[in-house]
C-alpha positions as CSV (number, residue, x, y, z in Angstrom):
1,M,0.1,0.1,0.1
2,A,1.4,3.5,-1.0
3,V,2.3,5.9,1.5
4,P,0.4,9.4,0.8
5,R,3.1,12.2,0.2
6,S,2.8,15.5,1.7
7,P,1.0,18.2,-0.3
8,R,3.5,20.2,-2.3
9,I,3.5,23.9,-1.7
10,P,4.3,25.8,-4.8
11,F,7.2,28.0,-3.9
12,R,10.4,29.1,-5.6
13,C,13.9,30.1,-3.6
14,A,17.5,29.3,-4.1
15,V,18.8,25.7,-3.0
16,E,22.1,24.3,-2.7
17,F,23.2,20.8,-2.6
18,T,26.0,18.2,-2.6
19,H,25.6,14.7,-3.7
20,E,26.9,11.4,-2.6
21,E,30.3,11.8,-5.2
22,G,30.8,15.1,-3.5
23,V,29.6,17.3,-6.4
24,T,28.2,20.5,-5.1
25,G,25.3,22.8,-7.3
26,S,22.7,24.9,-6.8
27,G,19.2,25.8,-8.3
28,T,15.8,27.0,-8.0
29,L,13.7,24.8,-5.5
30,F,10.4,25.1,-7.1
31,N,7.9,23.0,-4.8
32,L,8.1,22.1,-1.2
33,S,6.6,20.0,1.4
34,L,7.7,18.3,4.6
35,G,8.7,15.5,2.8
36,G,10.5,16.5,-0.2
37,C,11.0,19.0,-2.7
38,A,11.3,19.8,-6.6
39,V,14.8,21.5,-7.7
40,Q,15.7,22.9,-11.1
41,S,19.5,22.8,-11.9
42,D,22.2,22.4,-14.5
43,T,23.9,20.3,-12.0
44,P,23.3,16.4,-13.1
45,V,22.1,14.1,-10.5
46,S,20.5,10.5,-10.9
47,D,17.8,8.8,-9.4
48,N,18.4,7.1,-6.1
49,M,21.5,9.5,-5.1
50,L,21.9,10.7,-1.7
51,V,21.9,14.6,-1.1
52,T,22.2,17.1,1.4
53,L,20.6,20.5,0.8
54,R,20.6,24.2,1.9
55,L,17.4,25.9,1.4
56,A,17.2,29.7,1.3
57,S,13.6,30.1,2.4
58,S,13.8,33.8,2.3
59,E,16.3,36.6,1.9
60,G,18.2,37.3,4.7
61,S,17.1,34.2,6.7
62,I,19.1,31.4,8.2
63,P,18.9,28.5,5.4
64,I,17.3,25.3,6.4
65,S,19.4,22.3,6.0
66,I,18.5,18.7,5.0
67,E,20.6,16.4,6.2
68,M,19.9,13.8,3.7
69,G,17.5,13.2,1.0
70,R,17.2,10.7,-1.8
71,V,16.7,11.6,-5.6
72,R,13.5,10.0,-6.7
73,W,13.4,11.1,-10.0
74,A,15.6,12.8,-12.4
75,T,15.6,14.8,-15.8
76,T,18.3,16.7,-17.8
77,Q,17.5,19.8,-15.4
78,E,15.0,18.7,-12.8
79,F,14.9,16.5,-9.9
80,G,12.7,15.6,-7.0
81,V,14.1,14.7,-3.3
82,E,12.8,12.8,-0.7
83,F,13.7,13.8,2.6
84,L,15.3,11.1,4.7
85,I,17.0,12.9,7.6
86,V,15.9,16.2,8.6
87,L,17.3,17.0,12.1
88,G,15.0,18.6,14.8
89,P,15.7,22.2,15.0
90,E,15.8,21.8,11.0
91,R,12.3,20.2,11.0
92,E,10.7,22.9,13.0
93,K,12.3,25.5,11.1
94,L,10.8,23.8,7.6
95,D,7.2,23.3,9.5
96,G,7.1,26.8,10.7
97,F,8.2,28.2,7.4
98,L,5.7,26.2,5.3
99,R,2.8,27.0,7.7
100,T,3.9,30.7,6.8
101,V,3.8,30.2,3.1
102,I,0.4,28.4,3.3
103,A,-1.0,31.3,5.2
104,K,0.1,34.0,2.3
105,P,-1.8,34.6,-0.7
106,A,0.3,33.1,-3.7
107,S,1.2,36.6,-5.3
108,T,3.2,37.2,-2.2
109,T,5.5,34.0,-2.6
110,P,9.0,35.5,-2.7
111,M,11.0,34.8,-6.1
112,P,14.8,34.0,-6.0
113,S,17.1,36.6,-6.5
114,Q,18.1,37.1,-10.3
115,A,21.6,38.3,-9.1
116,A,24.2,35.5,-9.0
């Protein structure tokens, strides 16, 4: 029996990641839930790779760190991550952040900085 996945919230922010082969990349997260996210990036990843992530949830805030995630699907420039290990304080930040995003109208959702 399949476990239902957490609802995905459309949201865009900068993300940095490192995969198990030691390659570091960056990109744009384009949806987020307590259980995972989807990322657009030019750095290639493969299905089932393990990754760590740092989400820049909003400008000037402390990033949210995901200790370990598994790439569940990957295309040329996008991939989905299932969060496997999110340490207590980081889980609380993620939960609080998602509650804040859900409470805001879609038009006020922050977009990633165009600088970089």
